[in-house]
N, C-alpha and C positions, 0 to 999 in steps of 0.2 A: 362365088363372092369370093374372091382370092384374101389369104393374109397374110398381109402383105413383110408383117415380120419372119415370118419364116421365108418367105420370097430373102427378102433381105438377109432372111442369115445361111440358107444354101445357100449364096452368091459369094457371100465375104468371108467363111467359116472357111471350105477352101481354101485361101491365101493365105493366111496369116500362120504364123510357129505359136500364136500363144489365145488361141481361141478361148480358153477360161476367161478373157484382159476383156475379149466383145462385150462392149452393152449397147444398147437398141433401147431409144426410149421415142416411144409416139407423145410428139409434143404439139400434134393437132389434127383430130379426126374429123372435121366436119363434114356436108354436107356434097360440099362441091372439092375441096383442101387438103389432104393429106400431107402432113412433114414428119420427118424421123431424124432423130443421132444416131449417130454407129460414133462407141469409143475405141480404142483398138492401141493394141500398146504404143504406144513409141514404136518403137522395133519395127513396129509389121504395117506405120502408117503409112509407105513407102511400097511397102508393097501390094498396100490395097488402091492405093492412089494408084501409082504408074508411070513408070519416064511420058512427059507431056500428058501425064492427069487419063489418059488412055483405060487403064481400066474402068479407073473411075468412072468417066465418060459410060461409057460399057454398061456397067451394072446401072445409072439409070435413065438409059434406055431399054434397057427394060424389064426398069418401075414403072417409065413415062407410058410405054405399052401398055403393061399390067391395067397401068387411071384407068387410059383412056379408053380402055371396051366398058368401063364403067362409069366411066364419064366426069373423070374424076380424075384431076390436076395434083402430083405429089415429087415433092422438096427431098431431096436425100441430102443432110452435112454429117460431112466425114473430117471427125474426132481425131486425135489422142490426147488420151490421160492424163 
């Protein structure tokens, strides 16, 4: 079974300048859906989203692949504090 919180952390932390400000919260974890919220320092928000949202989309794609192996859907919300 995949630990999605650790996976999200391993994908986000290398991108940010303030790793101590990263918060990962599980908002929903039921049989078919997972929902996570990541909060980062406002100065790191652009780094995590990427130009045109490409980095955020790549992170979501990795999470979708992991969740689909377990028969679930995953949603990721990225926000600044």
